[in-house]
MOPAC internal coordinates of N, CA, C and O (Angstrom, degrees):
PM7 1SCF
backbone

  N    0.0000 0     0.00 0     0.00 0    0    0    0
  C    1.4433 1     0.00 0     0.00 0    1    0    0
  C    1.5339 1   109.30 1     0.00 0    2    1    0
  O    1.2310 1   120.71 1   -47.18 1    3    2    1
  N    1.3039 1   116.24 1   132.82 1    3    2    1
  C    1.4579 1   122.00 1  -177.16 1    5    3    2
  C    1.5336 1   111.69 1   -60.08 1    6    5    3
  O    1.2310 1   120.32 1   141.46 1    7    6    5
  N    1.3242 1   117.00 1   -38.54 1    7    6    5
  C    1.4708 1   120.54 1   179.75 1    9    7    6
  C    1.5307 1   110.93 1   -60.55 1   10    9    7
  O    1.2310 1   120.21 1   141.10 1   11   10    9
  N    1.3116 1   117.21 1   -38.90 1   11   10    9
  C    1.4678 1   120.57 1   179.34 1   13   11   10
  C    1.5225 1   110.74 1   -68.93 1   14   13   11
  O    1.2310 1   120.09 1   136.46 1   15   14   13
  N    1.3282 1   117.43 1   -43.54 1   15   14   13
  C    1.4626 1   121.44 1   179.51 1   17   15   14
  C    1.5245 1   111.47 1   -60.00 1   18   17   15
  O    1.2310 1   120.62 1   140.45 1   19   18   17
  N    1.3093 1   116.43 1   -39.55 1   19   18   17
  C    1.4654 1   120.90 1  -177.68 1   21   19   18
  C    1.5247 1   113.25 1   -91.56 1   22   21   19
  O    1.2310 1   120.51 1  -177.78 1   23   22   21
  N    1.3392 1   116.64 1     2.22 1   23   22   21
  C    1.4624 1   123.52 1  -179.55 1   25   23   22
  C    1.5294 1   111.58 1    57.74 1   26   25   23
  O    1.2310 1   120.83 1  -132.87 1   27   26   25
  N    1.3203 1   116.02 1    47.13 1   27   26   25
  C    1.4641 1   122.74 1   176.94 1   29   27   26
  C    1.5219 1   109.63 1  -103.14 1   30   29   27
  O    1.2310 1   121.18 1   -12.61 1   31   30   29
  N    1.3036 1   115.34 1   167.39 1   31   30   29
  C    1.4567 1   121.83 1   172.93 1   33   31   30
  C    1.5233 1   107.86 1  -109.81 1   34   33   31
  O    1.2310 1   120.43 1   -21.15 1   35   34   33
  N    1.3240 1   116.78 1   158.85 1   35   34   33
  C    1.4543 1   122.78 1   175.01 1   37   35   34
  C    1.5210 1   107.11 1  -101.19 1   38   37   35
  O    1.2310 1   120.46 1   -50.55 1   39   38   37
  N    1.3286 1   116.72 1   129.45 1   39   38   37
  C    1.4602 1   120.99 1  -178.34 1   41   39   38
  C    1.5205 1   108.73 1  -121.85 1   42   41   39
  O    1.2310 1   121.17 1   -43.82 1   43   42   41
  N    1.3288 1   115.36 1   136.18 1   43   42   41
  C    1.4658 1   120.34 1   176.06 1   45   43   42
  C    1.5237 1   109.49 1  -144.46 1   46   45   43
  O    1.2310 1   121.77 1   -21.82 1   47   46   45
  N    1.3199 1   114.21 1   158.18 1   47   46   45
  C    1.4631 1   119.48 1   176.54 1   49   47   46
  C    1.5212 1   109.56 1   -79.51 1   50   49   47
  O    1.2310 1   120.45 1   -33.32 1   51   50   49
  N    1.3197 1   116.75 1   146.68 1   51   50   49
  C    1.4571 1   122.33 1   175.26 1   53   51   50
  C    1.5232 1   107.71 1   -82.14 1   54   53   51
  O    1.2310 1   120.53 1   -73.43 1   55   54   53
  N    1.3192 1   116.59 1   106.57 1   55   54   53
  C    1.4639 1   120.77 1  -176.54 1   57   55   54
  C    1.5256 1   112.51 1  -103.28 1   58   57   55
  O    1.2310 1   120.55 1  -153.86 1   59   58   57
  N    1.3193 1   116.56 1    26.14 1   59   58   57
  C    1.4556 1   122.56 1  -178.38 1   61   59   58
  C    1.5295 1   111.85 1   -55.47 1   62   61   59
  O    1.2310 1   119.94 1   139.46 1   63   62   61
  N    1.3098 1   117.73 1   -40.54 1   63   62   61
  C    1.4663 1   121.16 1  -176.38 1   65   63   62
  C    1.5286 1   113.40 1   -88.86 1   66   65   63
  O    1.2310 1   120.29 1  -167.89 1   67   66   65
  N    1.3250 1   117.06 1    12.11 1   67   66   65
  C    1.4602 1   120.17 1  -178.51 1   69   67   66
  C    1.5219 1   111.74 1   -63.73 1   70   69   67
  O    1.2310 1   119.72 1   142.50 1   71   70   69
  N    1.3265 1   118.15 1   -37.50 1   71   70   69
  C    1.4679 1   120.93 1  -179.06 1   73   71   70
  C    1.5279 1   110.26 1   -60.31 1   74   73   71
  O    1.2310 1   120.20 1   138.13 1   75   74   73
  N    1.3265 1   117.23 1   -41.87 1   75   74   73
  C    1.4629 1   120.07 1   178.86 1   77   75   74
  C    1.5260 1   110.61 1   -65.24 1   78   77   75
  O    1.2310 1   120.24 1   143.67 1   79   78   77
  N    1.3129 1   117.14 1   -36.33 1   79   78   77
  C    1.4616 1   121.29 1   179.66 1   81   79   78
  C    1.5252 1   112.05 1   -71.17 1   82   81   79
  O    1.2310 1   120.28 1   157.01 1   83   82   81
  N    1.3379 1   117.08 1   -22.99 1   83   82   81
  C    1.4647 1   120.68 1   180.00 1   85   83   82
  C    1.5314 1   112.23 1   -60.45 1   86   85   83
  O    1.2310 1   120.74 1   149.17 1   87   86   85
  N    1.3172 1   116.20 1   -30.83 1   87   86   85
  C    1.4695 1   120.18 1  -178.42 1   89   87   86
  C    1.5238 1   112.04 1   -61.44 1   90   89   87
  O    1.2310 1   119.83 1   156.08 1   91   90   89
  N    1.3244 1   117.93 1   -23.92 1   91   90   89
  C    1.4592 1   122.02 1  -177.12 1   93   91   90
  C    1.5347 1   112.60 1   -90.78 1   94   93   91
  O    1.2310 1   120.24 1   168.86 1   95   94   93
  N    1.3259 1   117.14 1   -11.14 1   95   94   93
  C    1.4624 1   120.93 1  -175.51 1   97   95   94
  C    1.5239 1   112.76 1   -88.80 1   98   97   95
  O    1.2310 1   120.25 1   -22.95 1   99   98   97
  N    1.3387 1   117.13 1   157.05 1   99   98   97
  C    1.4663 1   120.25 1   173.37 1  101   99   98
  C    1.5298 1   110.51 1   -62.55 1  102  101   99
  O    1.2310 1   120.09 1   -24.03 1  103  102  101
  N    1.3065 1   117.43 1   155.97 1  103  102  101
  C    1.4626 1   123.26 1  -174.42 1  105  103  102
  C    1.5312 1   112.77 1   -55.80 1  106  105  103
  O    1.2310 1   119.74 1   138.17 1  107  106  105
  N    1.3452 1   118.11 1   -41.83 1  107  106  105
  C    1.4657 1   119.86 1  -176.73 1  109  107  106
  C    1.5356 1   112.30 1   -64.61 1  110  109  107
  O    1.2310 1   120.22 1   149.61 1  111  110  109
  N    1.3333 1   117.19 1   -30.39 1  111  110  109
  C    1.4640 1   120.42 1   177.00 1  113  111  110
  C    1.5275 1   110.96 1   -74.76 1  114  113  111
  O    1.2310 1   120.48 1   142.36 1  115  114  113
  N    1.3244 1   116.69 1   -37.64 1  115  114  113
  C    1.4626 1   120.88 1   179.63 1  117  115  114
  C    1.5203 1   110.48 1   -58.74 1  118  117  115
  O    1.2310 1   120.62 1   133.36 1  119  118  117
  N    1.3255 1   116.41 1   -46.64 1  119  118  117
  C    1.4597 1   121.12 1  -178.05 1  121  119  118
  C    1.5232 1   110.72 1   -61.07 1  122  121  119
  O    1.2310 1   120.19 1   133.65 1  123  122  121
  N    1.3222 1   117.23 1   -46.35 1  123  122  121
  C    1.4655 1   121.15 1  -179.08 1  125  123  122
  C    1.5249 1   111.34 1   -61.27 1  126  125  123
  O    1.2310 1   120.16 1   138.84 1  127  126  125
  N    1.3173 1   117.29 1   -41.16 1  127  126  125
  C    1.4605 1   120.31 1  -178.69 1  129  127  126
  C    1.5290 1   112.42 1   -72.59 1  130  129  127
  O    1.2310 1   120.47 1   145.83 1  131  130  129
  N    1.3191 1   116.70 1   -34.17 1  131  130  129
  C    1.4561 1   119.17 1   178.14 1  133  131  130
  C    1.5240 1   111.02 1   -68.29 1  134  133  131
  O    1.2310 1   120.32 1   142.59 1  135  134  133
  N    1.3213 1   116.99 1   -37.41 1  135  134  133
  C    1.4612 1   121.18 1   178.69 1  137  135  134
  C    1.5271 1   110.33 1   -64.36 1  138  137  135
  O    1.2310 1   120.47 1   146.31 1  139  138  137
  N    1.3012 1   116.70 1   -33.69 1  139  138  137
  C    1.4600 1   121.70 1  -178.61 1  141  139  138
  C    1.5258 1   112.44 1   -55.55 1  142  141  139
  O    1.2310 1   119.80 1   143.23 1  143  142  141
  N    1.3073 1   117.99 1   -36.77 1  143  142  141
  C    1.4567 1   121.02 1  -178.77 1  145  143  142
  C    1.5223 1   111.20 1    63.66 1  146  145  143
  O    1.2310 1   120.87 1  -129.94 1  147  146  145
  N    1.3211 1   115.94 1    50.06 1  147  146  145
  C    1.4563 1   121.09 1  -173.18 1  149  147  146
  C    1.5220 1   113.46 1   -58.98 1  150  149  147
  O    1.2310 1   119.98 1   146.82 1  151  150  149
  N    1.3122 1   117.64 1   -33.18 1  151  150  149
  C    1.4689 1   118.86 1  -179.25 1  153  151  150
  C    1.5290 1   111.32 1   -64.97 1  154  153  151
  O    1.2310 1   120.76 1   140.70 1  155  154  153
  N    1.3203 1   116.14 1   -39.30 1  155  154  153
  C    1.4608 1   119.16 1   177.02 1  157  155  154
  C    1.5222 1   110.53 1   -64.58 1  158  157  155
  O    1.2310 1   120.85 1   139.84 1  159  158  157
  N    1.3046 1   115.98 1   -40.16 1  159  158  157
  C    1.4578 1   120.53 1   179.11 1  161  159  158
  C    1.5287 1   110.66 1   -63.95 1  162  161  159
  O    1.2310 1   120.33 1   135.50 1  163  162  161
  N    1.3318 1   116.97 1   -44.50 1  163  162  161
  C    1.4667 1   120.74 1   177.07 1  165  163  162
  C    1.5250 1   110.94 1   -58.77 1  166  165  163
  O    1.2310 1   121.22 1   132.93 1  167  166  165
  N    1.3288 1   115.27 1   -47.07 1  167  166  165
  C    1.4599 1   120.45 1  -179.46 1  169  167  166
  C    1.5245 1   110.06 1   -59.33 1  170  169  167
  O    1.2310 1   119.89 1   134.61 1  171  170  169
  N    1.3379 1   117.82 1   -45.39 1  171  170  169
  C    1.4545 1   122.26 1  -177.88 1  173  171  170
  C    1.5281 1   111.34 1   -64.53 1  174  173  171
  O    1.2310 1   120.30 1   136.84 1  175  174  173
  N    1.3227 1   117.03 1   -43.16 1  175  174  173
  C    1.4736 1   121.06 1   178.67 1  177  175  174
  C    1.5232 1   110.49 1   -61.55 1  178  177  175
  O    1.2310 1   120.25 1   132.65 1  179  178  177
  N    1.3344 1   117.13 1   -47.35 1  179  178  177
  C    1.4627 1   120.75 1  -179.65 1  181  179  178
  C    1.5309 1   111.24 1   -64.28 1  182  181  179
  O    1.2310 1   120.35 1   137.61 1  183  182  181
  N    1.3362 1   116.94 1   -42.39 1  183  182  181
  C    1.4638 1   121.63 1  -179.45 1  185  183  182
  C    1.5231 1   110.86 1   -63.82 1  186  185  183
  O    1.2310 1   120.55 1   133.82 1  187  186  185
  N    1.3267 1   116.56 1   -46.18 1  187  186  185
  C    1.4618 1   121.95 1  -179.22 1  189  187  186
  C    1.5296 1   110.78 1   -63.70 1  190  189  187
  O    1.2310 1   120.46 1   138.13 1  191  190  189
  N    1.3259 1   116.73 1   -41.87 1  191  190  189
  C    1.4634 1   120.93 1   178.32 1  193  191  190
  C    1.5224 1   110.93 1   -61.19 1  194  193  191
  O    1.2310 1   120.99 1   132.23 1  195  194  193
  N    1.3160 1   115.72 1   -47.77 1  195  194  193
  C    1.4651 1   120.80 1  -179.39 1  197  195  194
  C    1.5282 1   110.64 1   -63.33 1  198  197  195
  O    1.2310 1   120.30 1   137.58 1  199  198  197
  N    1.3173 1   117.03 1   -42.42 1  199  198  197
  C    1.4657 1   122.46 1  -179.09 1  201  199  198
  C    1.5312 1   111.06 1   -58.42 1  202  201  199
  O    1.2310 1   120.44 1   141.54 1  203  202  201
  N    1.3258 1   116.76 1   -38.46 1  203  202  201
  C    1.4579 1   121.10 1  -176.76 1  205  203  202
  C    1.5320 1   113.56 1   -97.30 1  206  205  203
  O    1.2310 1   120.39 1  -175.17 1  207  206  205
  N    1.3395 1   116.85 1     4.83 1  207  206  205
  C    1.4558 1   120.39 1   177.64 1  209  207  206
  C    1.5214 1   114.46 1    71.29 1  210  209  207
  O    1.2310 1   120.91 1  -150.48 1  211  210  209
  N    1.3312 1   115.87 1    29.52 1  211  210  209
  C    1.4621 1   121.29 1   179.49 1  213  211  210
  C    1.5262 1   108.31 1  -101.49 1  214  213  211
  O    1.2310 1   119.56 1   -51.91 1  215  214  213
  N    1.3264 1   118.44 1   128.09 1  215  214  213
  C    1.4691 1   119.22 1   178.33 1  217  215  214
  C    1.5269 1   111.16 1   -59.09 1  218  217  215
  O    1.2310 1   120.94 1   -42.04 1  219  218  217
  N    1.3175 1   115.81 1   137.96 1  219  218  217
  C    1.4594 1   122.21 1   177.67 1  221  219  218
  C    1.5260 1   107.49 1  -117.46 1  222  221  219
  O    1.2310 1   120.88 1   -57.98 1  223  222  221
  N    1.3152 1   115.92 1   122.02 1  223  222  221
  C    1.4575 1   121.22 1  -176.58 1  225  223  222
  C    1.5224 1   108.65 1  -113.61 1  226  225  223
  O    1.2310 1   120.89 1   -51.68 1  227  226  225
  N    1.3216 1   115.91 1   128.32 1  227  226  225
  C    1.4666 1   121.71 1   179.63 1  229  227  226
  C    1.5196 1   107.34 1  -110.89 1  230  229  227
  O    1.2310 1   120.71 1   -52.14 1  231  230  229
  N    1.3290 1   116.24 1   127.86 1  231  230  229
  C    1.4652 1   120.12 1  -178.46 1  233  231  230
  C    1.5193 1   110.57 1  -120.40 1  234  233  231
  O    1.2310 1   121.15 1   -20.68 1  235  234  233
  N    1.3237 1   115.41 1   159.32 1  235  234  233
  C    1.4584 1   122.52 1   177.57 1  237  235  234
  C    1.5338 1   108.95 1   -72.15 1  238  237  235
  O    1.2310 1   119.72 1   -53.05 1  239  238  237
  N    1.3426 1   118.13 1   126.95 1  239  238  237
  C    1.4611 1   120.49 1  -177.00 1  241  239  238
  C    1.5268 1   114.73 1   -78.41 1  242  241  239
  O    1.2310 1   119.78 1   172.71 1  243  242  241
  N    1.3233 1   118.03 1    -7.29 1  243  242  241
  C    1.4613 1   120.48 1  -174.18 1  245  243  242
  C    1.5319 1   111.77 1   -59.56 1  246  245  243
  O    1.2310 1   121.14 1   -58.95 1  247  246  245
  N    1.3207 1   115.42 1   121.05 1  247  246  245
  C    1.4550 1   121.99 1   174.46 1  249  247  246
  C    1.5212 1   115.79 1    77.58 1  250  249  247
  O    1.2310 1   119.55 1  -172.27 1  251  250  249
  N    1.3259 1   118.46 1     7.73 1  251  250  249
  C    1.4622 1   118.67 1  -175.49 1  253  251  250
  C    1.5297 1   112.98 1   -62.03 1  254  253  251
  O    1.2310 1   119.96 1   151.54 1  255  254  253
  N    1.3317 1   117.69 1   -28.46 1  255  254  253
  C    1.4694 1   118.63 1  -179.52 1  257  255  254
  C    1.5254 1   113.01 1  -109.82 1  258  257  255
  O    1.2310 1   119.98 1  -172.26 1  259  258  257
  N    1.3236 1   117.64 1     7.74 1  259  258  257
  C    1.4661 1   119.53 1  -178.16 1  261  259  258
  C    1.5267 1   114.30 1  -128.13 1  262  261  259
  O    1.2310 1   120.36 1  -177.21 1  263  262  261
  N    1.3318 1   116.92 1     2.79 1  263  262  261
  C    1.4616 1   121.48 1   178.82 1  265  263  262
  C    1.5324 1   108.43 1  -116.80 1  266  265  263
  O    1.2310 1   120.54 1   -42.60 1  267  266  265
  N    1.3196 1   116.57 1   137.40 1  267  266  265
  C    1.4599 1   121.45 1  -178.72 1  269  267  266
  C    1.5298 1   110.83 1   -63.85 1  270  269  267
  O    1.2310 1   119.87 1   -54.93 1  271  270  269
  N    1.3423 1   117.84 1   125.07 1  271  270  269
  C    1.4606 1   120.12 1   178.78 1  273  271  270
  C    1.5306 1   113.11 1   -72.59 1  274  273  271
  O    1.2310 1   120.14 1   166.73 1  275  274  273
  N    1.3236 1   117.34 1   -13.27 1  275  274  273
  C    1.4578 1   121.27 1  -179.62 1  277  275  274
  C    1.5314 1   111.56 1   -87.97 1  278  277  275
  O    1.2310 1   120.71 1   126.90 1  279  278  277
  N    1.3571 1   116.24 1   -53.10 1  279  278  277
  C    1.4723 1   118.64 1  -174.18 1  281  279  278
  C    1.5322 1   114.25 1  -117.89 1  282  281  279
  O    1.2310 1   119.65 1   172.16 1  283  282  281
  N    1.3360 1   118.27 1    -7.84 1  283  282  281
  C    1.4595 1   121.45 1   177.18 1  285  283  282
  C    1.5175 1   115.66 1    85.09 1  286  285  283
  O    1.2310 1   119.70 1  -173.46 1  287  286  285
  N    1.3321 1   118.17 1     6.54 1  287  286  285
  C    1.4651 1   121.41 1   179.18 1  289  287  286
  C    1.5297 1   110.91 1   -77.73 1  290  289  287
  O    1.2310 1   121.16 1   -19.15 1  291  290  289
  N    1.3192 1   115.38 1   160.85 1  291  290  289
  C    1.4660 1   121.49 1   176.24 1  293  291  290
  C    1.5292 1   108.36 1   -72.07 1  294  293  291
  O    1.2310 1   120.34 1   -49.52 1  295  294  293
  N    1.3370 1   116.95 1   130.48 1  295  294  293
  C    1.4589 1   121.76 1  -178.55 1  297  295  294
  C    1.5217 1   111.43 1   -83.11 1  298  297  295
  O    1.2310 1   120.98 1   -23.83 1  299  298  297
  N    1.3296 1   115.73 1   156.17 1  299  298  297
  C    1.4575 1   123.04 1   179.07 1  301  299  298
  C    1.5257 1   107.89 1  -115.47 1  302  301  299
  O    1.2310 1   120.46 1   -45.89 1  303  302  301
  N    1.3232 1   116.73 1   134.11 1  303  302  301
  C    1.4636 1   120.68 1   179.38 1  305  303  302
  C    1.5284 1   109.67 1   -72.76 1  306  305  303
  O    1.2310 1   120.68 1   -52.18 1  307  306  305
  N    1.3498 1   116.30 1   127.82 1  307  306  305
  C    1.4662 1   121.35 1  -179.30 1  309  307  306
  C    1.5212 1   112.43 1  -117.90 1  310  309  307
  O    1.2310 1   120.13 1   178.90 1  311  310  309
  N    1.3055 1   117.36 1    -1.10 1  311  310  309
  C    1.4575 1   122.94 1   179.30 1  313  311  310
  C    1.5112 1   108.65 1  -177.69 1  314  313  311
  O    1.2310 1   120.68 1     3.22 1  315  314  313
  N    1.3220 1   116.30 1  -176.78 1  315  314  313
  C    1.4585 1   120.42 1  -179.67 1  317  315  314
  C    1.5231 1   109.86 1   -63.11 1  318  317  315
  O    1.2310 1   120.38 1   -66.73 1  319  318  317
  N    1.3269 1   116.87 1   113.27 1  319  318  317
  C    1.4676 1   125.01 1   179.58 1  321  319  318
  C    1.5351 1   112.97 1    59.34 1  322  321  319
  O    1.2310 1   120.32 1  -158.11 1  323  322  321
  N    1.3115 1   117.00 1    21.89 1  323  322  321
  C    1.4704 1   122.36 1  -179.52 1  325  323  322
  C    1.5248 1   108.84 1  -118.68 1  326  325  323
  O    1.2310 1   120.60 1   -47.94 1  327  326  325
  N    1.3327 1   116.46 1   132.06 1  327  326  325
  C    1.4505 1   121.76 1  -177.06 1  329  327  326
  C    1.5181 1   110.65 1  -127.39 1  330  329  327
  O    1.2310 1   121.38 1   -26.77 1  331  330  329
  N    1.3404 1   114.96 1   153.23 1  331  330  329
  C    1.4591 1   121.48 1   178.83 1  333  331  330
  C    1.5221 1   108.51 1  -135.28 1  334  333  331
  O    1.2310 1   121.29 1   -36.07 1  335  334  333
  N    1.3260 1   115.14 1   143.93 1  335  334  333
  C    1.4618 1   120.82 1   177.57 1  337  335  334
  C    1.5214 1   108.83 1   -87.88 1  338  337  335
  O    1.2310 1   120.09 1   -56.97 1  339  338  337
  N    1.3332 1   117.43 1   123.03 1  339  338  337
  C    1.4630 1   119.84 1   179.05 1  341  339  338
  C    1.5348 1   112.65 1   -70.97 1  342  341  339
  O    1.2310 1   120.22 1   161.61 1  343  342  341
  N    1.3185 1   117.19 1   -18.39 1  343  342  341
  C    1.4635 1   120.78 1  -177.19 1  345  343  342
  C    1.5349 1   112.71 1   -88.12 1  346  345  343
  O    1.2310 1   120.14 1   128.41 1  347  346  345
  N    1.3424 1   117.33 1   -51.59 1  347  346  345
  C    1.4716 1   119.54 1  -174.96 1  349  347  346
  C    1.5300 1   113.77 1  -108.12 1  350  349  347
  O    1.2310 1   119.97 1   170.29 1  351  350  349
  N    1.3450 1   117.67 1    -9.71 1  351  350  349
  C    1.4570 1   121.11 1   177.16 1  353  351  350
  C    1.5239 1   115.54 1    87.41 1  354  353  351
  O    1.2310 1   119.53 1   178.80 1  355  354  353
  N    1.3450 1   118.50 1    -1.20 1  355  354  353
  C    1.4625 1   121.19 1   178.68 1  357  355  354
  C    1.5262 1   109.14 1   -59.70 1  358  357  355
  O    1.2310 1   120.37 1   -44.67 1  359  358  357
  N    1.3378 1   116.91 1   135.33 1  359  358  357
  C    1.4613 1   121.43 1  -179.61 1  361  359  358
  C    1.5205 1   109.62 1  -138.59 1  362  361  359
  O    1.2310 1   120.46 1   -45.18 1  363  362  361
  N    1.3370 1   116.73 1   134.82 1  363  362  361
  C    1.4613 1   120.91 1   179.74 1  365  363  362
  C    1.5230 1   110.20 1  -166.21 1  366  365  363
  O    1.2310 1   121.42 1    -8.86 1  367  366  365
  N    1.3165 1   114.89 1   171.14 1  367  366  365
  C    1.4542 1   123.79 1   173.85 1  369  367  366
  C    1.5315 1   108.40 1   -68.42 1  370  369  367
  O    1.2310 1   119.76 1   -33.25 1  371  370  369
  N    1.3149 1   118.06 1   146.75 1  371  370  369
  C    1.4641 1   121.05 1  -176.47 1  373  371  370
  C    1.5228 1   112.85 1   -61.03 1  374  373  371
  O    1.2310 1   119.69 1   150.49 1  375  374  373
  N    1.3479 1   118.19 1   -29.51 1  375  374  373
  C    1.4640 1   120.40 1   177.90 1  377  375  374
  C    1.5316 1   110.72 1   -69.81 1  378  377  375
  O    1.2310 1   120.44 1   138.84 1  379  378  377
  N    1.3191 1   116.76 1   -41.16 1  379  378  377
  C    1.4650 1   121.39 1   177.13 1  381  379  378
  C    1.5235 1   109.88 1   -62.94 1  382  381  379
  O    1.2310 1   120.63 1   136.81 1  383  382  381
  N    1.3171 1   116.39 1   -43.19 1  383  382  381
  C    1.4671 1   121.64 1   178.51 1  385  383  382
  C    1.5283 1   110.17 1   -60.33 1  386  385  383
  O    1.2310 1   120.64 1   135.97 1  387  386  385
  N    1.3318 1   116.39 1   -44.03 1  387  386  385
  C    1.4665 1   120.60 1   179.65 1  389  387  386
  C    1.5228 1   111.22 1   -61.90 1  390  389  387
  O    1.2310 1   119.97 1   135.62 1  391  390  389
  N    1.3276 1   117.67 1   -44.38 1  391  390  389
  C    1.4654 1   120.85 1   179.25 1  393  391  390
  C    1.5281 1   110.83 1   -60.23 1  394  393  391
  O    1.2310 1   120.52 1   135.53 1  395  394  393
  N    1.3231 1   116.61 1   -44.47 1  395  394  393
  C    1.4700 1   120.41 1  -179.88 1  397  395  394
  C    1.5295 1   111.16 1   -63.13 1  398  397  395
  O    1.2310 1   120.31 1   137.91 1  399  398  397
  N    1.3331 1   117.01 1   -42.09 1  399  398  397
  C    1.4654 1   120.69 1   179.90 1  401  399  398
  C    1.5277 1   111.71 1   -69.29 1  402  401  399
  O    1.2310 1   120.19 1   141.93 1  403  402  401
  N    1.3267 1   117.24 1   -38.07 1  403  402  401
  C    1.4661 1   121.18 1   178.17 1  405  403  402
  C    1.5276 1   109.58 1   -64.17 1  406  405  403
  O    1.2310 1   120.85 1   134.76 1  407  406  405
  N    1.3305 1   115.99 1   -45.24 1  407  406  405
  C    1.4674 1   120.28 1   177.93 1  409  407  406
  C    1.5342 1   110.95 1   -61.23 1  410  409  407
  O    1.2310 1   120.63 1   136.26 1  411  410  409
  N    1.3122 1   116.40 1   -43.74 1  411  410  409
  C    1.4698 1   121.56 1  -179.51 1  413  411  410
  C    1.5328 1   110.96 1   -61.30 1  414  413  411
  O    1.2310 1   120.41 1   135.54 1  415  414  413
  N    1.3260 1   116.83 1   -44.46 1  415  414  413
  C    1.4681 1   120.45 1  -179.93 1  417  415  414
  C    1.5233 1   111.48 1   -67.28 1  418  417  415
  O    1.2310 1   120.73 1   142.40 1  419  418  417
  N    1.3267 1   116.21 1   -37.60 1  419  418  417
  C    1.4697 1   119.69 1   178.15 1  421  419  418
  C    1.5193 1   110.51 1   -64.51 1  422  421  419
  O    1.2310 1   120.60 1   136.69 1  423  422  421
  N    1.3196 1   116.47 1   -43.31 1  423  422  421
  C    1.4677 1   120.23 1   178.62 1  425  423  422
  C    1.5274 1   110.96 1   -62.95 1  426  425  423
  O    1.2310 1   120.16 1   141.03 1  427  426  425
  N    1.3308 1   117.29 1   -38.97 1  427  426  425
  C    1.4624 1   120.84 1   177.40 1  429  427  426
  C    1.5240 1   110.62 1   -63.20 1  430  429  427
  O    1.2310 1   120.39 1   140.05 1  431  430  429
  N    1.3429 1   116.85 1   -39.95 1  431  430  429
  C    1.4636 1   120.95 1   178.62 1  433  431  430
  C    1.5195 1   111.91 1   -65.45 1  434  433  431
  O    1.2310 1   121.07 1   149.11 1  435  434  433
  N    1.3338 1   115.56 1   -30.89 1  435  434  433
  C    1.4632 1   121.12 1  -178.72 1  437  435  434
  C    1.5203 1   111.82 1   -89.27 1  438  437  435
  O    1.2310 1   119.86 1  -176.23 1  439  438  437
  N    1.3060 1   117.87 1     3.77 1  439  438  437
  C    1.4496 1   120.44 1  -179.83 1  441  439  438
  C    1.5131 1   114.08 1    86.69 1  442  441  439
  O    1.2310 1   120.67 1  -159.68 1  443  442  441
  N    1.3385 1   116.32 1    20.32 1  443  442  441
  C    1.4499 1   120.53 1   175.94 1  445  443  442
  C    1.5083 1   114.99 1    84.14 1  446  445  443
  O    1.2310 1   119.64 1  -173.58 1  447  446  445
  N    1.3275 1   118.30 1     6.42 1  447  446  445
  C    1.4570 1   122.20 1  -178.24 1  449  447  446
  C    1.5257 1   111.12 1   -84.85 1  450  449  447
  O    1.2310 1   120.12 1   -35.61 1  451  450  449
  N    1.3237 1   117.37 1   144.39 1  451  450  449
  C    1.4578 1   121.19 1   175.75 1  453  451  450
  C    1.5183 1   111.59 1   -84.71 1  454  453  451
  O    1.2310 1   119.76 1   168.60 1  455  454  453
  N    1.3206 1   118.07 1   -11.40 1  455  454  453
  C    1.4544 1   121.90 1   176.59 1  457  455  454
  C    1.5110 1   108.30 1  -111.30 1  458  457  455
  O    1.2310 1   120.33 1   -14.69 1  459  458  457
  N    1.3208 1   116.97 1   165.31 1  459  458  457
  C    1.4568 1   120.28 1   179.00 1  461  459  458
  C    1.5212 1   109.50 1   -65.45 1  462  461  459
  O    1.2310 1   119.48 1   -24.49 1  463  462  461
  N    1.3260 1   118.59 1   155.51 1  463  462  461
  C    1.4665 1   120.86 1  -177.05 1  465  463  462
  C    1.5284 1   113.72 1   -57.27 1  466  465  463
  O    1.2310 1   119.38 1   150.67 1  467  466  465
  N    1.3359 1   118.79 1   -29.33 1  467  466  465
  C    1.4590 1   121.46 1  -177.61 1  469  467  466
  C    1.5261 1   112.47 1  -100.48 1  470  469  467
  O    1.2310 1   119.87 1   174.71 1  471  470  469
  N    1.3090 1   117.86 1    -5.29 1  471  470  469
  C    1.4594 1   120.68 1  -177.31 1  473  471  470
  C    1.5181 1   111.02 1   -78.11 1  474  473  471
  O    1.2310 1   120.55 1   -32.27 1  475  474  473
  N    1.3462 1   116.56 1   147.73 1  475  474  473
  C    1.4641 1   118.26 1   175.82 1  477  475  474
  C    1.5144 1   110.55 1   -67.72 1  478  477  475
  O    1.2310 1   120.44 1   -27.25 1  479  478  477
  N    1.3255 1   116.77 1   152.75 1  479  478  477
  C    1.4615 1   121.06 1  -178.78 1  481  479  478
  C    1.5225 1   109.77 1   -66.79 1  482  481  479
  O    1.2310 1   120.73 1   -49.22 1  483  482  481
  N    1.3266 1   116.21 1   130.78 1  483  482  481
  C    1.4657 1   121.93 1   179.55 1  485  483  482
  C    1.5214 1   108.81 1   -92.23 1  486  485  483
  O    1.2310 1   120.72 1   -32.17 1  487  486  485
  N    1.3391 1   116.24 1   147.83 1  487  486  485
  C    1.4646 1   121.03 1   176.48 1  489  487  486
  C    1.5179 1   109.24 1  -127.90 1  490  489  487
  O    1.2310 1   120.62 1   -19.96 1  491  490  489
  N    1.3374 1   116.42 1   160.04 1  491  490  489
  C    1.4498 1   121.39 1   179.26 1  493  491  490
  C    1.5283 1   112.33 1   -88.55 1  494  493  491
  O    1.2310 1   119.90 1   167.78 1  495  494  493
  N    1.3061 1   117.80 1   -12.22 1  495  494  493
  C    1.4568 1   121.94 1  -175.03 1  497  495  494
  C    1.5152 1   110.06 1  -108.43 1  498  497  495
  O    1.2310 1   120.03 1   -46.49 1  499  498  497
  N    1.3222 1   117.56 1   133.51 1  499  498  497
  C    1.4554 1   121.77 1   177.22 1  501  499  498
  C    1.5344 1   107.60 1   -78.15 1  502  501  499
  O    1.2310 1   119.75 1   -50.42 1  503  502  501
  N    1.3596 1   118.08 1   129.58 1  503  502  501
  C    1.4571 1   120.05 1  -178.91 1  505  503  502
  C    1.5329 1   111.06 1   -61.56 1  506  505  503
  O    1.2310 1   120.45 1   -29.00 1  507  506  505
  N    1.3279 1   116.74 1   151.00 1  507  506  505
  C    1.4666 1   124.20 1   178.90 1  509  507  506
  C    1.5168 1   113.54 1    58.46 1  510  509  507
  O    1.2310 1   120.91 1  -144.21 1  511  510  509
  N    1.2785 1   115.86 1    35.79 1  511  510  509
  C    1.4659 1   119.92 1  -179.58 1  513  511  510
  C    1.4911 1   110.80 1  -100.33 1  514  513  511
  O    1.2310 1   120.10 1   180.00 1  515  514  513

């Protein structure tokens, strides 16, 4: 597994409460999400990570695509799937914002380290160079 070779962790959102949230969505969205089979996907990701000894981090999905990853303010929609922070001016696609927030939360869970808790510290310089 590439994550193990590079000493990375696998991070995913905890979508346990997604079924309850489905009741609030329009019918066409419900069907698409049910077909996805997200629980099976979660199970497979966690199982595969454990099998290969790769840390698996589960984070709370609340606000991952609507909170500024830079300053934590509530974002304002400025276009189709595009958000801007009224406080710091950060602007990006909601998927990019979600990735940044997911990464930030995972790093906080790991104690702020860019490597896994058990991985050796990586450096940018080759020794004896």
